[in-house]
Residue, then its C-alpha position, 0 to 999 in steps of 0.5 A: x474499482x471504487x465508485x462514489x455514488x451521489x444518492x440524491x442530496x449534495x452532502x450524502x454519499x454511498x460507496x460501492x465496490x465492484x469486482x469484474x472478472x475481466x478488464x473494463x475500458x475507461x469508456x465503460x467506467x464512464x458509462x457506469x458513472x453516468x448511470x449510477x450518478x457517481x461523482x468519481x471512480x478509481x480504476x486500478x492499473x492492469x498490473x494491479x488487476x493481475x495482482x488481484x487475480x493472483x490473490x484469488x488463486x490462493x484465496x489471499x485477501x490481505x492486500x492493500x485497497x485501491x485508495x492505499x495503493x493510489x497514495x503509494x503510487x503518488x509517493x513513489x513518483x516523488x522519490x528523487x533520482x537515485x532513490x530507493x524504495x522498500x516494501x515490507x510484505x510483498x504478498x502476491x505483489x498488489x502493493x508492489x504493482x502500485x509502486x511500479x505504476x507510480x514510477x512509470x518508465x523510470x529506471x533511476x530508482x531501486x525497489x526491494x520487496x520482502x515477503x516471509x512466505x515463499x509461496x506468496x513471494x513465488x507467486x509475486x515473482x511470476x509477474x513481469x517486473x522491471x529490472x530494478x525491482x528485487x524480490x526477497x524472501x525472508x524475515x523483514x526484522x532480520x533483513x532491514x538493518x542490512x539493506x541500507x537507507x531508503x527514501x520511501x518505505x511501505x510497511x504492509x506486514x500483518x498487523x500484529x507484526x508491525x510494532x516490532x518493525x517500527x524501530x528498524x524502518x525509522x532507522x532505515x529512512x533517509x532524512x525527509x524519507x517517507x513511511x506509509x503504514x497500512x491497516x492502522x485504523x485503531x478500530x478497523x475490523x469486521x463486525x460490530x465489535x471492533x477492538x483496538x489495533x495492536x494496543x497502542x501501536x498508532x500512538x507509539x509511532x505518532x509520538x516518536x520525536x524522529x518523525x512527523x506523522x499523520x494518522x489518515x482515517x480513511x480506507x483501512x487507516x494509514x500512518x504517513x510519516x516523514x523522517x526529520x533531519x537530525 
């Protein structure tokens, strides 16, 4: 859960991240908002919380943050009837849980998620997913060309591997399909010294004539792209 707290003036905000070892109710969230003077609160769905718990089991922390996941769920909700969604980098299923949350009870969409690490994929598979979700173990660069076209792709592989997948994912996007790439802030990192991310990776995609792109400078930094019609 992320709380935005008002520190006393109308134009000053403090961001507070809270982690709980149990599920809390909406009423409890509202109580905390009032006690902290917070303006907003983002509460994760139960399936996402279960994903965080799986991550803690193996000390895994490379999953999407709630702001990214919430955006992903909105994009998933907009996928048309008969649409297809692809996630690259299942991890333990946190991002996938956000996608499924956005689709709610729909059964007219296919979702495929690829993870190269069998341990993480196996842990993700231990969760209960709808029948229209398929988990795949393998190298995304090798698999994507054989999977057909998609209406929405979520690229969340390790930062050093993203550039090698740009061509494949753009080709796999249907016209007007959406691509969301996480961890793309060019100066995202820990400590006071922050180095550019993957050289010119953000610029490489932002300048591609086949897509319209926006670099979203919040949370971990994202690129949101839409495939232009031919």
